[in-house]
N, C-alpha and C positions, 0 to 999 in steps of 0.2 A: 801244583802250580807254584811258581816262584814268588807270587805276591800273597799267598795264603798265610794266615797267622799260624805260627808253629804250635801255639796252644792258647786257648781261652779258658782253660779249666785248671791248669796247674803251672807252678813255677819250676817244677822238677823236670826240666827238659834237657837232655844231654846236648852238648854243644854240637852244632852243625857248622863246620868251619866256614863254608861259603856264606853263611848268614850271620857270622859272628865277628866281633871286634874286641881286642884286648886294649883296655885304656889304663895307662899308668897316670896316676894323679899326683902332681907336685913332687915327684922324685927328682929334686933339683938341688943345685949347689946351695941355694939360699938356706935350706933347712937340713940338708942331708950330707953336707960337707963340713968338716971342722972349721973352715974359714968362712962359712956362710954368714951373711949379714944378719940372719935372724938371731944368732947367738949374741951379737953385739947389742941388739935391741933389748935384750932381757936385763933385768936387775941381776946383781951378783948372786942373790939368793936363788932366783929362778934358774939362772945358768948352772949353778952348782947342783941344783936338784935334777935338772933335765938333760943337760948336754951330754955328759959322759955316758949315762945309762942308755939314752936314746941312740947315740951314734954307735955304741958298742953292740946294741941289739941289731941295728941296721946292718953293720958290717958282718957280724957273726951268723945271723940267722935270716934276716929279711931280704937283704940284697941278693944273697945266693939263691933264694927261692924266686925272686923276681927274674934273675938271669935264666933260671931253669924254665920258668913260665914263658919268658920271651922267646927262648929257643924253641920250645915245644910248639908255641903258637905259630911262629914263623914256618916251622917244618910242616905243620898241618894246613897251612894256607889261611890262617886266621889273620885278619887285618890287625896290625899292631899300631897303636896311636898313643900320643902323649899330650898331657896338658901341664903347663907350669904357670905359676903366678908370675905375671910380667905385664907391666903397663904398656899401652900402645904409644906412650909419650915418655919423654925423659923426666919430666917433672911429676908425672902421675896424675895429671889433672883429669884423666878419663876414668880413673879407678872408682870403685864403688864407695859410697859413703862409709860403709862399715870398714873398708880398708883404709880410708882416710883417717877415721877415728882411731883405728888400731895403730896406724903409723906405717903400714906396709906400703912401700913403693919400691918396686924392682924395675928400674928403668929399662926402656926398650933396648934390646940388644945387649944387655949386661950379662956378665958371667954368672951372677946369681940366678938369672932366669933360665940358664941352660940345664937340660937333663944331665944327671951325673954320668960320668964317664963309664961306669960299670954297666949301665944299660943304655948306652948312647943310641939314639935313633939311627936306623938304616937310611941310606941315601934317599929312598922313595917312601919313607914312612912319615905320617902326618904329625906335626907338632902344633898345638894350638895354645897361644898365650891367653890367659884369662885374668880378669881384673876384679873378680868377685869370688866368693866361696864356691859357687856352683859353676862348673864348666858349661852347663846347659843354659845358664842365665847370660853369661858374658862372652860366649863364643857362638859360632854358627854350627856347632857340632851336630845338632839334630838334623839340619839340612844335609850335612856331609854323610852322616850315617844312613839316612834314607837314600841318598844318591848311590851309596855303596851296596844297598840292599840288605843292610844289617838289621836284624831283629833281636839278636842276643848280644848283650854287652857284658864283658868280663872285666871286673874292676880290681885293681891293685894300687896301693899308694899310701899316702900320708896326708893329713892325719886321719886316722880311722874315724874319730868322733867329730870331725869337722868337715873338711872338703870331700872326703870319701862318702860320708853319710849324705851330704847334700846331693852329690851326683846320683847316688842310689835312688833317693826319693824322687828326684826330678826325672830320671830315666824311666822309672816305673810309671809315673804319671803321664809320660809321653808315649807309653805303649811298648816299651822294650822289656824283654825278659832279662833280668839281671842276675849274674852269678858273681858273688863276692868271694875272692880267694882270701880266706881269713888270715892265714899265716904269711901272706904277702902284703899285709897291711900293718901299719904300726902307728902308735901314738905315744904320749909321754909317760904313761904308767900302765901297768897290767890291769889295775882297777878300771881305768878309763877304757882300755881295750875291751875288757869283758863286758862292761856296761853298754858300750856301743854295739858290740856284736849281738848282744841280747836284744837291745832296743830295735835294731834294724832288721832282725831276722824275719819279721813278717812281711818285708818288702822284697826279699830276694832269696835265691838259692845260695847257701853257704857251703863251700867245699874247701879242702886243703889243696895246696899246690900238688902234692903227690897224687891226690885223687883226680884232679883236673888233667894232669899230664897223662895218667893212665887212660882216662876217657878219650883224650885226643889220639892216643896211640892205638 
């Protein structure tokens, strides 16, 4: 039956393409492009510590894996979706209190709010602007996924220990089986990456890009 749960006893369920969606989280110009506004928001010390290592990692390792993941999911018939930090208004009055305190405002329609060119959305792929850490809090993605018949959510994106973690926990609590593609996620240091992957492992299935692509093929 199409409405039956895929599993109520284990998270280790192979992807069924017709019941799955790949979600890229915050892979956008704001934080993943050298001219992104996030870098200008940082102190000189923070920028020196984070910008070059993070962008080098993204370009050399993470984005190529995201591209491979995107291609494999498209070929297998998995729904490919995206969320980016972007306000619904120009002045950001709709964004979360946390984002107001942090100082994040990516105005509606701005370049910073666009998915990076390397994994640009297809013409008929869904892009959801969010104004809080969790896409499940500040968008209607749960409604959309249920309309699509999705039970399995594959997650890739940044930052691993912030918005990716938020999405994993919320998706689990809402009844989705979550697969995190560990090497297609990134944050500002290896220590942070390792700590996040360890902490969130109890909520999801964790696989590498190569393993997931092999599973889809």
